[in-house]
C-alpha positions, -999 to +999 in steps of 0.1 A: -187-030+393-220-047+386-232-060+351-269-060+349-282-085+323-313-081+302-344-098+313-343-122+285-306-129+286-297-166+281-272-189+299-248-186+270-247-148+271-243-149+309-214-173+306-198-151+280-199-122+304-184-142+331-156-155+308-146-119+298-146-107+333-123-136+343-101-129+313-097-094+326-082-109+358-113-104+382-138-127+397-174-129+385-202-134+410-235-142+395-264-126+415-298-141+405-326-116+409-364-118+407-365-106+371-331-106+358-295-117+365-267-095+376-230-103+376-207-087+402-171-080+396-147-084+426-110-086+430-102-051+418-084-025+440-093+003+416-117+012+387-125-014+362-126-008+324-162-015+316-159-011+279-151-047+273-185-059+287-208-031+279-212-041+243-216-079+249-249-095+239-275-096+268-259-068+288-283-041+297-260-017+318-229-016+338-230+001+372-200+013+392-201+003+428-185+032+447-183+017+482-149+001+491-168-028+505-185-043+475-203-076+484-218-062+516-230-030+500-266-020+493-254-010+458-245-046+452-276-061+465-309-041+469-328-068+487-321-076+524-302-107+531-323-132+552-307-159+571-329-190+579-322-213+609-334-249+615-362-238+640-379-213+615-361-183+627-354-158+599-327-133+608-333-102+587-368-114+578-402-099+588-398-104+624-376-091+653-356-120+667-342-124+702-309-141+713-306-147+750-286-168+775-256-165+798-224-148+791-205-181+798-215-217+800-208-227+836-225-259+842-252-282+828-277-271+855-270-234+850-274-236+812-305-258+810-323-236+836-314-204+818-323-219+784-356-231+795-364-197+810-355-177+778-373-202+756-406-200+776-402-161+774-401-163+737-363-162+726-356-184+696-317-184+698-296-194+728-264-175+733-237-189+756-199-187+757-180-220+756-147-202+747-143-168+766-117-143+754-111-123+787-091-091+793-075-108+823-057-142+819-070-151+853-107-146+845-130-175+836-121-188+802-150-211+796-157-249+794-144-253+758-158-282+739-176-295+769-196-263+769-203-267+732-218-301+739-240-287+765-253-260+742-261-287+717-280-306+744-301-274+752-309-270+716-323-306+715-343-301+747-357-266+740-357-262+702-333-231+704-308-223+677-273-219+692-248-190+688-215-191+705-181-174+699-149-187+682-118-171+694-092-187+671-089-209+642-089-241+664-121-232+682-138-221+651-136-258+638-154-269+670-179-241+670-188-249+634-194-285+644-217-278+673-233-243+668-259-230+644-243-195+642-206-187+647-199-155+665-167-134+658-162-112+688-153-075+690-116-082+698-113-104+667-132-081+642-100-075+623-084-109+628-082-114+591-072-151+592-101-159+614-124-139+592-113-158+561-117-191+579-152-180+589-159-172+552-152-208+543-175-221+571-209-238+563-227-219+590-239-183+594-214-159+610-223-130+634-196-103+633-195-080+663-182-044+658-147-037+671-141-017+703-131+015+683-141+004+648-157+028+622-186+016+602-163+014+572-139-008+590-166-029+603-182-034+568-148-041+553-142-069+579-176-084+568-163-082+533-135-106+542-161-132+551-183-128+520-152-127+498-144-162+508-180-174+498-201-172+529-229-147+524-247-156+556-234-127+578-251-108+607-237-076+620-239-069+657-236-035+672-223-039+708-211-005+717-178+013+711-152+026+734-157+064+744-144+088+771-174+080+793-167+057+821-202+052+837-211+026+811-189-002+798-194+011+762-213+036+742-240+019+721-242+036+688-278+036+680-271+057+649-252+027+634-284+007+630-303+028+605-270+038+588-260+001+583-295-004+569-288+023+543-252+011+535-256-027+535-281-055+529-268-075+558-290-080+589-280-061+621-287-070+657-279-050+689-262-062+720-272-038+749-256-061+775-221-054+764-231-021+751-239-008+786-224-032+811-252-023+835-282-045+841-306-015+847-297-001+812-301-032+791-339-031+787-340+006+778-313+003+752-329-029+738-361-009+734-343+019+716-324-005+692-357-022+681-372+012+676-342+022+655-349-008+631-326-036+644-334-070+631-328-085+665-315-082+700-289-102+718-289-100+757-273-120+785-295-137+810-284-158+841-304-177+866-285-159+893-263-130+880-247-125+915-231-159+910-221-155+875-184-163+866-185-136+840-205-105+833-229-108+862-236-070+865-248-068+829-269-100+830-307-099+834-326-120+858-351-144+840-380-122+854-364-090+839-360-108+806-397-118+805-406-081+812-383-070+784-399-094+760-433-081+766-421-044+761-403-053+729-433-071+716-452-038+716-424-018+701-416-043+674-453-045+665-455-006+661-423-008+639-441-033+615-416-061+625-434-081+650-414-100+677-407-136+667-415-158+696-419-196+703-411-209+668 
Protein backbone atom coordinates (compact mmCIF):
# COMPACT_ATOMS: atom_id res chain seq x y z
CA UNK A 1 0.00 0.00 0.00
CA UNK A 2 1.16 3.53 -0.80
CA UNK A 3 -0.13 6.57 1.05
CA UNK A 4 0.17 9.70 -1.08
CA UNK A 5 0.25 12.92 0.94
CA UNK A 6 -1.14 16.26 -0.15
CA UNK A 7 1.35 18.71 -1.60
CA UNK A 8 1.08 21.03 1.41
CA UNK A 9 1.16 18.27 4.05
CA UNK A 10 3.35 19.23 6.98
CA UNK A 11 5.80 17.17 9.01
CA UNK A 12 3.29 16.66 11.84
CA UNK A 13 0.72 15.22 9.44
CA UNK A 14 3.34 12.96 7.89
CA UNK A 15 4.48 11.72 11.30
CA UNK A 16 0.91 11.01 12.33
CA UNK A 17 0.40 8.79 9.28
CA UNK A 18 3.68 7.02 10.02
CA UNK A 19 2.56 6.47 13.61
CA UNK A 20 -0.78 4.97 12.61
CA UNK A 21 0.89 2.60 10.13
CA UNK A 22 3.27 1.42 12.84
CA UNK A 23 0.37 0.99 15.29
CA UNK A 24 -1.19 -1.34 12.72
CA UNK A 25 1.93 -3.51 12.97
CA UNK A 26 3.55 -2.54 9.66
CA UNK A 27 6.65 -0.61 8.62
CA UNK A 28 6.33 2.90 7.18
CA UNK A 29 8.79 3.98 4.47
CA UNK A 30 8.63 7.73 3.63
CA UNK A 31 9.36 8.33 -0.07
CA UNK A 32 10.15 11.98 -0.82
CA UNK A 33 9.03 13.15 -4.27
CA UNK A 34 9.58 16.25 -6.35
CA UNK A 35 6.18 17.67 -5.47
CA UNK A 36 4.78 15.61 -2.61
CA UNK A 37 5.62 12.96 -0.04
CA UNK A 38 4.43 9.36 -0.24
CA UNK A 39 4.61 6.79 2.53
CA UNK A 40 4.97 3.13 1.66
CA UNK A 41 3.58 0.36 3.84
CA UNK A 42 5.61 -2.86 4.02
CA UNK A 43 5.64 -5.90 6.25
CA UNK A 44 2.24 -7.19 5.19
CA UNK A 45 1.65 -10.59 3.58
CA UNK A 46 -1.88 -9.74 2.48
CA UNK A 47 -4.22 -6.77 1.93
CA UNK A 48 -4.02 -3.85 4.34
CA UNK A 49 -7.13 -2.13 5.75
CA UNK A 50 -6.66 1.38 4.42
CA UNK A 51 -9.62 2.93 6.27
CA UNK A 52 -7.48 3.93 9.26
CA UNK A 53 -5.26 6.21 7.18
CA UNK A 54 -7.58 7.42 4.41
CA UNK A 55 -9.24 10.02 6.63
CA UNK A 56 -6.11 11.34 8.33
CA UNK A 57 -5.21 15.01 7.78
CA UNK A 58 -2.87 15.57 4.84
CA UNK A 59 -3.65 12.29 3.08
CA UNK A 60 -4.59 12.70 -0.59
CA UNK A 61 -5.11 9.07 -1.59
CA UNK A 62 -4.22 5.49 -0.75
CA UNK A 63 -2.99 3.26 -3.56
CA UNK A 64 -2.86 -0.53 -3.41
CA UNK A 65 0.43 -1.99 -4.68
CA UNK A 66 -0.58 -5.21 -6.42
CA UNK A 67 2.89 -6.63 -7.11
CA UNK A 68 4.20 -9.13 -4.52
CA UNK A 69 7.51 -7.27 -4.68
CA UNK A 70 6.68 -3.88 -3.21
CA UNK A 71 9.86 -1.84 -2.83
CA UNK A 72 11.29 -2.75 -6.25
CA UNK A 73 8.05 -2.25 -8.18
CA UNK A 74 7.30 0.57 -10.58
CA UNK A 75 4.01 1.04 -8.69
CA UNK A 76 6.02 1.96 -5.59
CA UNK A 77 8.37 4.39 -7.35
CA UNK A 78 7.68 5.88 -10.77
CA UNK A 79 11.12 7.47 -11.18
CA UNK A 80 14.10 5.35 -12.20
CA UNK A 81 16.61 4.58 -9.49
CA UNK A 82 19.99 6.11 -10.36
CA UNK A 83 23.11 4.83 -8.59
CA UNK A 84 26.11 7.21 -8.47
CA UNK A 85 29.71 6.04 -8.18
CA UNK A 86 32.78 7.98 -7.04
CA UNK A 87 34.14 8.47 -10.58
CA UNK A 88 31.00 10.16 -11.93
CA UNK A 89 29.37 7.04 -13.34
CA UNK A 90 25.58 7.00 -12.96
CA UNK A 91 24.04 3.55 -13.33
CA UNK A 92 20.45 3.96 -14.47
CA UNK A 93 21.11 7.56 -15.46
CA UNK A 94 21.21 9.26 -18.87
CA UNK A 95 24.11 7.18 -20.22
CA UNK A 96 24.84 3.55 -21.04
CA UNK A 97 27.67 2.29 -18.82
CA UNK A 98 30.17 -0.49 -19.49
CA UNK A 99 31.73 -2.83 -16.93
CA UNK A 100 34.66 -4.86 -18.20
CA UNK A 101 37.61 -6.93 -17.03
CA UNK A 102 38.78 -10.49 -16.51
CA UNK A 103 36.60 -13.27 -15.15
CA UNK A 104 39.15 -13.84 -12.41
CA UNK A 105 42.01 -11.84 -10.95
CA UNK A 106 45.06 -14.02 -11.66
CA UNK A 107 48.07 -11.76 -11.10
CA UNK A 108 48.97 -8.12 -10.76
CA UNK A 109 50.38 -7.92 -14.28
CA UNK A 110 47.32 -9.59 -15.82
CA UNK A 111 44.86 -7.33 -13.99
CA UNK A 112 46.69 -4.06 -14.55
CA UNK A 113 47.23 -4.69 -18.25
CA UNK A 114 43.57 -5.55 -18.75
CA UNK A 115 42.34 -2.67 -16.58
CA UNK A 116 44.43 -0.19 -18.56
CA UNK A 117 43.08 -1.57 -21.85
CA UNK A 118 39.40 -1.37 -20.87
CA UNK A 119 39.85 2.09 -19.35
CA UNK A 120 41.47 3.43 -22.52
CA UNK A 121 38.61 1.93 -24.57
CA UNK A 122 36.01 3.74 -22.47
CA UNK A 123 34.85 1.41 -19.69
CA UNK A 124 34.25 3.15 -16.36
CA UNK A 125 33.80 0.08 -14.14
CA UNK A 126 36.31 -2.75 -13.70
CA UNK A 127 34.99 -6.25 -13.13
CA UNK A 128 37.16 -9.07 -11.81
CA UNK A 129 36.56 -12.05 -9.58
CA UNK A 130 38.59 -12.31 -6.38
CA UNK A 131 36.33 -15.08 -5.05
CA UNK A 132 35.24 -17.58 -7.70
CA UNK A 133 32.32 -19.97 -7.07
CA UNK A 134 33.00 -22.78 -9.55
CA UNK A 135 30.99 -25.82 -10.57
CA UNK A 136 34.04 -28.03 -10.08
CA UNK A 137 35.90 -27.94 -6.75
CA UNK A 138 39.13 -28.39 -8.71
CA UNK A 139 38.70 -25.26 -10.84
CA UNK A 140 40.42 -21.95 -10.10
CA UNK A 141 38.85 -20.42 -6.99
CA UNK A 142 40.38 -16.94 -7.13
CA UNK A 143 42.99 -15.00 -5.12
CA UNK A 144 40.64 -13.95 -2.32
CA UNK A 145 41.58 -10.84 -0.36
CA UNK A 146 44.84 -10.46 -2.28
CA UNK A 147 42.75 -10.19 -5.42
CA UNK A 148 40.61 -7.49 -3.79
CA UNK A 149 43.73 -5.51 -2.97
CA UNK A 150 44.84 -5.69 -6.60
CA UNK A 151 41.41 -4.47 -7.74
CA UNK A 152 41.69 -1.55 -5.34
CA UNK A 153 45.13 -0.74 -6.75
CA UNK A 154 43.75 -0.78 -10.30
CA UNK A 155 41.03 1.65 -9.19
CA UNK A 156 43.68 4.07 -7.94
CA UNK A 157 45.75 3.80 -11.11
CA UNK A 158 43.01 4.03 -13.73
CA UNK A 159 40.03 5.72 -12.03
CA UNK A 160 37.74 2.74 -12.58
CA UNK A 161 35.05 1.84 -10.08
CA UNK A 162 35.31 -1.82 -8.99
CA UNK A 163 32.66 -4.54 -9.00
CA UNK A 164 33.42 -8.02 -7.68
CA UNK A 165 31.47 -10.98 -6.35
CA UNK A 166 30.79 -12.00 -2.76
CA UNK A 167 30.08 -15.71 -2.44
CA UNK A 168 29.23 -15.97 1.27
CA UNK A 169 28.84 -13.88 4.39
CA UNK A 170 32.55 -13.85 5.17
CA UNK A 171 33.62 -12.76 1.69
CA UNK A 172 30.90 -10.08 1.59
CA UNK A 173 32.55 -8.31 4.52
CA UNK A 174 35.82 -8.16 2.56
CA UNK A 175 34.16 -7.16 -0.72
CA UNK A 176 32.29 -4.35 1.01
CA UNK A 177 35.59 -3.02 2.32
CA UNK A 178 37.47 -3.02 -1.01
CA UNK A 179 34.91 -2.78 -3.84
CA UNK A 180 32.52 -0.08 -5.04
CA UNK A 181 29.76 -2.53 -6.05
CA UNK A 182 29.03 -5.89 -4.43
CA UNK A 183 28.00 -8.58 -6.90
CA UNK A 184 25.66 -11.40 -5.88
CA UNK A 185 26.05 -14.16 -8.46
CA UNK A 186 23.42 -16.29 -10.16
CA UNK A 187 24.05 -19.28 -7.91
CA UNK A 188 23.37 -17.12 -4.85
CA UNK A 189 20.30 -15.29 -6.11
CA UNK A 190 18.14 -17.03 -3.51
CA UNK A 191 20.75 -17.26 -0.76
CA UNK A 192 18.48 -15.30 1.54
CA UNK A 193 20.93 -14.82 4.41
CA UNK A 194 23.45 -13.39 1.93
CA UNK A 195 20.78 -11.13 0.41
CA UNK A 196 19.85 -9.81 3.84
CA UNK A 197 23.50 -9.10 4.64
CA UNK A 198 23.86 -7.30 1.30
CA UNK A 199 20.82 -5.26 2.27
CA UNK A 200 22.70 -4.00 5.30
CA UNK A 201 25.80 -3.10 3.26
CA UNK A 202 26.84 0.49 2.62
CA UNK A 203 27.64 -0.20 -1.03
CA UNK A 204 25.50 -0.74 -4.16
CA UNK A 205 24.64 -4.36 -4.93
CA UNK A 206 24.32 -5.99 -8.34
CA UNK A 207 22.03 -9.03 -8.29
CA UNK A 208 22.41 -11.51 -11.12
CA UNK A 209 19.41 -13.51 -12.30
CA UNK A 210 19.44 -17.14 -11.17
CA UNK A 211 20.09 -20.01 -13.57
CA UNK A 212 16.39 -20.86 -13.92
CA UNK A 213 14.74 -17.94 -12.13
CA UNK A 214 11.52 -16.35 -13.27
CA UNK A 215 11.33 -12.55 -13.34
CA UNK A 216 9.06 -12.66 -10.30
CA UNK A 217 11.57 -14.73 -8.32
CA UNK A 218 14.38 -12.41 -9.37
CA UNK A 219 12.50 -9.28 -8.29
CA UNK A 220 11.50 -10.88 -4.99
CA UNK A 221 15.18 -11.67 -4.37
CA UNK A 222 15.95 -7.99 -4.95
CA UNK A 223 13.16 -7.16 -2.51
CA UNK A 224 15.12 -8.91 0.24
CA UNK A 225 17.96 -6.43 -0.25
CA UNK A 226 15.75 -3.34 -0.30
CA UNK A 227 13.73 -4.57 2.66
CA UNK A 228 16.92 -4.42 4.74
CA UNK A 229 17.41 -0.77 3.81
CA UNK A 230 19.79 -0.84 0.83
CA UNK A 231 18.01 0.81 -2.10
CA UNK A 232 21.10 0.83 -4.36
CA UNK A 233 20.37 -2.35 -6.31
CA UNK A 234 21.25 -3.17 -9.91
CA UNK A 235 19.74 -6.14 -11.74
CA UNK A 236 21.84 -8.18 -14.19
CA UNK A 237 20.42 -10.43 -16.91
CA UNK A 238 23.11 -13.08 -17.53
CA UNK A 239 21.14 -15.72 -19.36
CA UNK A 240 19.02 -18.60 -18.12
CA UNK A 241 19.35 -22.33 -18.59
CA UNK A 242 17.49 -23.83 -21.54
CA UNK A 243 17.42 -27.03 -23.59
CA UNK A 244 19.90 -25.57 -26.11
CA UNK A 245 23.50 -26.71 -25.64
CA UNK A 246 25.29 -24.67 -28.33
CA UNK A 247 25.51 -21.66 -26.03
CA UNK A 248 26.27 -21.63 -22.31
CA UNK A 249 22.91 -20.02 -21.49
CA UNK A 250 20.03 -18.30 -23.27
CA UNK A 251 20.13 -14.52 -22.93
CA UNK A 252 16.60 -13.31 -22.21
CA UNK A 253 16.53 -10.03 -24.13
CA UNK A 254 12.79 -9.87 -23.35
CA UNK A 255 13.68 -9.43 -19.68
CA UNK A 256 15.24 -6.02 -20.26
CA UNK A 257 12.14 -4.09 -21.41
CA UNK A 258 9.90 -6.15 -19.11
CA UNK A 259 11.99 -5.27 -16.05
CA UNK A 260 11.86 -1.63 -17.16
CA UNK A 261 8.06 -1.89 -17.00
CA UNK A 262 7.90 -3.75 -13.68
CA UNK A 263 10.67 -2.10 -11.69
CA UNK A 264 12.46 1.21 -11.16
CA UNK A 265 15.80 -0.56 -10.63
CA UNK A 266 18.52 -0.27 -13.32
CA UNK A 267 19.28 -3.37 -15.37
CA UNK A 268 22.49 -4.40 -17.12
CA UNK A 269 23.23 -7.39 -19.35
CA UNK A 270 26.10 -9.88 -19.22
CA UNK A 271 26.52 -11.38 -22.71
CA UNK A 272 29.73 -13.16 -21.69
CA UNK A 273 28.01 -15.57 -19.30
CA UNK A 274 24.85 -15.36 -21.38
CA UNK A 275 26.48 -16.94 -24.43
CA UNK A 276 29.73 -18.52 -23.27
CA UNK A 277 31.14 -17.94 -26.76
CA UNK A 278 33.48 -15.09 -27.64
CA UNK A 279 32.06 -14.59 -31.13
CA UNK A 280 28.55 -14.06 -29.73
CA UNK A 281 29.38 -11.58 -26.97
CA UNK A 282 29.44 -8.46 -29.15
CA UNK A 283 26.20 -9.19 -31.09
CA UNK A 284 24.29 -9.85 -27.87
CA UNK A 285 25.78 -6.74 -26.25
CA UNK A 286 24.48 -4.73 -29.19
CA UNK A 287 21.03 -6.32 -28.83
CA UNK A 288 20.89 -5.61 -25.09
CA UNK A 289 21.70 -1.93 -25.57
CA UNK A 290 19.09 -1.71 -28.32
CA UNK A 291 16.56 -3.30 -25.93
CA UNK A 292 17.16 -0.54 -23.39
CA UNK A 293 19.75 -1.94 -20.96
CA UNK A 294 21.36 0.61 -18.66
CA UNK A 295 24.72 -1.06 -19.08
CA UNK A 296 26.78 -3.99 -20.27
CA UNK A 297 29.14 -6.26 -18.34
CA UNK A 298 31.69 -8.21 -20.40
CA UNK A 299 34.77 -10.28 -19.73
CA UNK A 300 38.06 -9.09 -21.24
CA UNK A 301 41.43 -10.81 -20.86
CA UNK A 302 44.83 -9.85 -22.25
CA UNK A 303 45.21 -13.43 -23.53
CA UNK A 304 42.01 -15.49 -23.21
CA UNK A 305 43.82 -18.67 -24.26
CA UNK A 306 45.78 -18.46 -20.98
CA UNK A 307 42.84 -17.48 -18.76
CA UNK A 308 42.32 -19.60 -15.65
CA UNK A 309 38.55 -19.26 -15.97
CA UNK A 310 36.07 -18.53 -18.78
CA UNK A 311 38.65 -17.98 -21.50
CA UNK A 312 36.30 -19.04 -24.35
CA UNK A 313 33.85 -16.22 -23.50
CA UNK A 314 36.44 -13.50 -22.84
CA UNK A 315 37.13 -10.80 -25.43
CA UNK A 316 40.59 -9.81 -26.56
CA UNK A 317 41.29 -6.12 -25.84
CA UNK A 318 41.07 -5.25 -29.56
CA UNK A 319 37.65 -6.95 -29.78
CA UNK A 320 36.52 -4.92 -26.79
CA UNK A 321 37.59 -1.70 -28.49
CA UNK A 322 35.57 -2.66 -31.57
CA UNK A 323 32.55 -3.45 -29.40
CA UNK A 324 32.76 -0.04 -27.72
CA UNK A 325 32.70 1.80 -31.04
CA UNK A 326 29.65 -0.20 -32.12
CA UNK A 327 27.84 0.33 -28.82
CA UNK A 328 28.55 4.03 -29.06
CA UNK A 329 26.48 4.30 -32.23
CA UNK A 330 23.63 2.12 -30.94
CA UNK A 331 23.37 3.83 -27.56
CA UNK A 332 23.32 7.23 -29.24
CA UNK A 333 20.45 6.09 -31.46
CA UNK A 334 18.61 4.90 -28.33
CA UNK A 335 18.97 8.34 -26.73
CA UNK A 336 21.21 6.96 -24.00
CA UNK A 337 24.78 7.81 -25.13
CA UNK A 338 27.66 5.62 -24.07
CA UNK A 339 29.42 6.90 -20.97
CA UNK A 340 33.13 6.83 -21.66
CA UNK A 341 36.25 8.16 -19.99
CA UNK A 342 34.75 9.81 -16.88
